[in-house]
N, C-alpha and C positions, 0 to 999 in steps of 0.2 A: 325172640331170636336168641339162640345160643351161640355164644362165641367160644372158640378153641384157640389153642396156641398157634396152630398153623394159620388160622385166619388173622390173628393179631400180628404174627410176624410178617405175613404177606402185606398187610396194611402199612406196617412200619417200613417195609422195604419200598413200597410205592411212594411213601412220604419222604424217604430218604433219611429215616430215623434209625441210628444204630441201637438195637435192643439186645442186650446181653441175655444168656440163658438164666442167670440169676434174677433178672428183672421180669422175665416173661409172665410168670404166675401172677405177680402182682398187677402187672399191666392188664392181663386178661380180666382179673376180678374188677379192676377199676373200670375198664371199658364195658364190661357186662352190667355194672351198676348204672352206667350212662345210658346204655341201650334200654335198660329196664324202665328208666325214667321217660324215655321217648315213647316207649310202648304204652305208657299211661295217658298220653295225649289223645284227645278224641280223634276219631278217624275222619270226621267231617270238620271242615274249617267252621269257625263260628266268629261273629263280630265280638271284638273284645269288650266293647262297652255294653251291649245288650245281651250277648249270648245267642242271638239269632242266627240261624243257618243262612247261607246265601239264598236269596229269593224270598226269605220270609220277611214279613213286616215286623220290625221290632216293636214291642210294646213300650210306649214312651215311658211309662211309669217304672218299667223294669230297667231302663237305661241307666247306666252308672253315671252319677253326677260328678263332673269334674270340677275342681276347685277354680275359683276365680283367679285370674292372673293379676295379682295385686303386688306392688312393691312392699317390701318389709325390711326390717332391720338387717344389716350385714353383719358379718363376724366382726368382733372387736379387734381393731388394727393392732393393739398392744399383744393380745393373746396370739394372733397370727405371728407377730415378730418373735414371741417367745418360742413358738413351735417350729418355726422355719430353721432349716439348716443354715441359711444365710440370708441377710436382708440387706438390700442396698438401694438408697434413694427412694424409699417407699415401695419397693418391689421385692418379692420373695426370689432368691437366687437359688437355683437347683443345678446339680451337676449335669453336664451334657451326657446323654445316653445314645445319641445317634452318631454313626460314624461320620468323619469329615467327608464332604463331597469330593469326588474325583475332579481334578483340574480339567478345565476345558482344554481340548487340543487346539493348538495355535493355527489360525487360518493361514493358507499359503499367501505369501506377499504378492505384490502387483507383478504381473507379468508371467505367472505360472504356478505350477504345482510342484511336485517332487522333482528334484534334480535340476531345477531352474537356476 
C-alpha cells in the first residue's frame, strides 16, 4: 500500500492531530515504513508457539519451548536506590504524570434538588 500526503493529512484530521506542511513529508515517510512492516506479516494467522495455521495439528516437536516459571534473584536494592529519581521508605518515588481527577459534584441535600 502506498501512502501520500493527502491520505496522511486525512488520517491526521480524523485523529485530531495538527500536522503542519513542514511535517507532512516526514510523517508520510514514517507511516509508509510502518505500513511496509505490516505488509511483511503473513496473510494467514498462525499459532505463535508452533507456527501452525488454524485447524492444523501443530507438530509437538516444533512447538516453541517456554521457560519454566521459577523465582530468581531480584534487582539489587542499593542499585535501584542509586538509579531512582527519589527513594522513600523503601519505595521508588516518581513524579506524577496523570492529571488530577475532577472533583465529584456535590449531591443535593435532603429535601430536594436545585433551587430547594
